[in-house]
N, C-alpha and C positions, 0 to 999 in steps of 0.2 A: 296351098295355104297362103293367104296374102301376108305381106310384110306388116308386122304390127307397128302402130304409131308409138306405143309405149311398151317397154319391157320391164317387168317388176321382178326383182330377185329378193327372195325371202330367205334369210339365214335360218338353217335348221341344224347348225353345228352342235354336236354332242361331244363332250370331253369326259374322260373317266373321272370318277371321284378322286379327290386329292390333287387334281391337276392345278398348277399355279394360276392359270387363267380361267375366268368364267366362260360360260358358253350360253348361247341363246336358248338352248334346250332347257336350261335351268330356269328360264323365264317364260315358259309357255309358248315358245315359237311355233310348235306344231299346231296349236289351235289358231294362231295368227295365219299360218300358211293355209290351213283348211278354210278359214274365213275368206281369204283372197280367192281361192278356187270356187267357193260357194257364190260369192258376188259375181265373179266372172261368168259363171253358169246362169245365175238369175238374170243378169243384165244382158246376156247374149252378146258380149263384146269380143268374141273370138277373133274378129277381123281387125280389131283395134288394139287389143291389149294381150300380151303374153305374160303369164306368171310362171316363174321357174323357182324351185327350191335350190338353195346353194349351201356350200359349206361356208366357212368363216368369211365375212365381209370386212373385218377389221376392228371396228370399235366394240370389242366384246363386252366391256363394262356398260355399254349403252344399249344393249339388246333388249328385246328382239330388234334386230336390224333389218331394214328394208331399203333397197336401192332401186331407184327408178331412172331408166334411161329412155330417151336420149339426153335428158337434162342433167343426169348425174346427181340427183337429189338423194341424200342419205337421210333416212328417218331412223330414230332410235326410240327405245322404250315403247314400241308399238304394241298396243293391246288389241284384242279381238274387236273391241268396241270402236277402235280408231280406223278400222279397215273401210267401213262405209264412208267415212269422211275423206279418206284418201281417194276412193273411187269418185265420190261426188265432186270434190274440189280439184284434185290434181289430174286424175286419169281421164275424166270426162270434160273438165273445164279449164285445164292447163293452169291452175292456180295452186302451186305447192302449198302444203300445210305448214306454215311457219312454226307453230308450236311444237311440232314433232321433229323438226330438223335437228340433227346433231350439231353441236357447236363447231366452230372453225378449228378448235383444238383437235378434234377428231377427224374432220373431213373438210378440208378447205385450204 
């Protein structure tokens, strides 16, 4: 397997009901993760992009959270509809999607 140029981490953290912190699973992170895998397959970018699901990435209130390396760009509030934009702009054209980046308060 070639070393990917970009590595995408999609939070799929689930916390039990009544937990004091929110989790990305409460905000449809599973469908966001599935959309990343679907686009990876459709675009055949296996040699350039790796997608990995993860547990908590930090800014729980801002989820679903997506982290892209090597740039260390954290996206928040990502919806299924945003995934194509992240692929088009960031993963394929190296232009981070400003409107989806979490504030410096959470990541910076």
